C-alpha positions in Angstrom: 10.8 -25.5 36.2 13.5 -25.1 33.5 16.7 -27.0 34.1 19.3 -24.6 32.7 22.1 -27.2 32.8 20.0 -29.6 30.7 19.1 -26.9 28.2 22.8 -25.8 27.9 23.8 -29.4 27.4 21.1 -29.9 24.7 22.1 -26.6 23.0 25.8 -27.7 22.9 24.7 -31.0 21.3 22.4 -29.1 18.9 25.2 -26.9 17.8 27.1 -30.1 16.8 24.1 -31.2 14.7 22.5 -33.6 17.1 19.0 -34.5 15.9 18.2 -36.1 19.3 19.0 -32.8 21.1 16.8 -30.9 18.6 14.0 -33.3 19.2 14.2 -33.0 22.9 14.1 -29.2 22.7 11.2 -29.4 20.3 9.2 -31.7 22.5 10.0 -29.7 25.6 9.1 -26.2 24.2 6.7 -26.7 21.3 3.5 -26.8 23.4 4.4 -23.9 25.6 5.3 -21.7 22.6 2.2 -22.8 20.8 -0.1 -21.8 23.7 1.7 -18.4 23.9 1.3 -17.7 20.2 -2.3 -19.0 20.1 -3.3 -16.7 23.0 -2.1 -13.7 21.0 -3.4 -14.5 17.5 -6.4 -16.9 18.2 -5.7 -19.0 15.1 -4.6 -22.6 15.9 -3.1 -23.5 12.5 -1.2 -20.2 12.2 0.1 -20.5 15.8 1.4 -24.0 15.0 3.0 -22.8 11.8 4.7 -20.0 13.6 6.2 -22.3 16.2 7.2 -24.8 13.4 9.0 -22.0 11.5 10.7 -20.9 14.7 12.1 -24.4 15.2 13.1 -24.6 11.5 15.1 -21.4 11.9 16.6 -22.8 15.1 17.8 -25.9 13.2 19.1 -23.8 10.3 21.0 -21.4 12.5 22.1 -23.9 15.2 25.8 -23.2 14.8 25.2 -19.5 15.6 23.1 -20.0 18.8 24.7 -18.0 21.6 25.1 -19.8 24.9 22.4 -18.4 27.1 21.5 -19.3 30.6 17.8 -19.0 29.9 17.0 -20.7 26.6 13.2 -20.6 27.2 13.3 -16.8 27.4 15.2 -16.8 24.1 12.5 -18.9 22.5 9.7 -16.7 24.0 11.3 -13.6 22.7 11.7 -15.2 19.3 8.0 -16.3 19.1 6.8 -12.9 20.5 8.8 -11.2 17.7 7.2 -13.6 15.1 3.7 -12.6 16.4 4.6 -8.9 16.3 5.8 -9.4 12.7 2.5 -11.1 11.9 0.5 -8.2 13.3 2.6 -5.7 11.4 2.1 -7.5 8.2 -1.6 -7.7 8.8 -1.8 -4.0 9.4 0.0 -3.4 6.0 -2.3 -5.9 4.3 -5.4 -4.2 5.7 -4.2 -0.8 4.5 -3.7 -2.3 1.0 -7.2 -3.9 1.0 -8.7 -0.6 2.1 -6.9 1.2 -0.7 -8.2 -1.4 -3.2 -11.7 -0.9 -1.8 -11.4 2.8 -2.4 -10.1 2.2 -5.9 -12.8 -0.2 -7.0 -15.5 2.4 -7.6 -13.2 3.7 -10.3 -13.2 0.2 -11.9 -15.9 1.3 -14.4 -13.3 3.4 -16.2 -11.0 0.4 -16.3 -13.9 -1.8 -17.5 -14.7 0.6 -20.3 -11.1 0.7 -21.3 -11.0 -3.1 -21.3 -14.1 -3.3 -23.6 -12.6 -0.8 -26.0 -9.3 -2.7 -26.2 -11.2 -6.0 -26.6 -13.1 -4.6 -29.5 -10.0 -3.2 -31.1 -8.2 -6.6 -30.7 -11.2 -8.4 -32.3 -11.1 -6.0 -35.2 -7.4 -6.5 -35.6 -7.8 -10.3 -35.6 -10.6 -10.1 -38.2 -8.4 -7.9 -40.5 -5.5 -10.4 -40.2 -7.8 -13.3 -41.0 -9.0 -11.4 -44.1 -5.3 -11.1 -45.3 -4.9 -14.9 -45.3 -5.0 -16.8 -48.6 -8.6 -17.9 -49.5 -8.1 -21.7 -48.7 -6.3 -21.0 -45.5 -8.9 -18.4 -44.4 -11.7 -20.9 -45.1 -10.0 -23.7 -43.1 -9.4 -21.2 -40.3 -13.0 -20.1 -40.3 -14.3 -23.7 -40.4 -12.3 -24.4 -37.3 -14.0 -21.7 -35.4 
């Protein structure tokens, strides 16, 4: 059971920059938030990272935390939104990967263009080598 008075007291101390209050809030809610995130995304490391980032944001924005009677609900909404953002990002990334997959069959055209440009560049370099003075060209060619 959440003790609202204790959370309110810890939040007030956190707003003043108390590392002890931050640590108590972290220890109190980390595991609960981790389990919630893990159940949604099924990736232990990612869930830990999400909760860590949430607590980092909490510390960075500690002065702006509104006084709420139910701090645990505030944290759950924050981690839920983080999970939603992750899924939204994954959806966009999957569409991008799908687009690239459809584009790759056309890569032969790109490969042919690359080979032509490579050949042109090699010819240009050879022409430039030929314009060097004889001794310099010989030194250059011996270094190859």
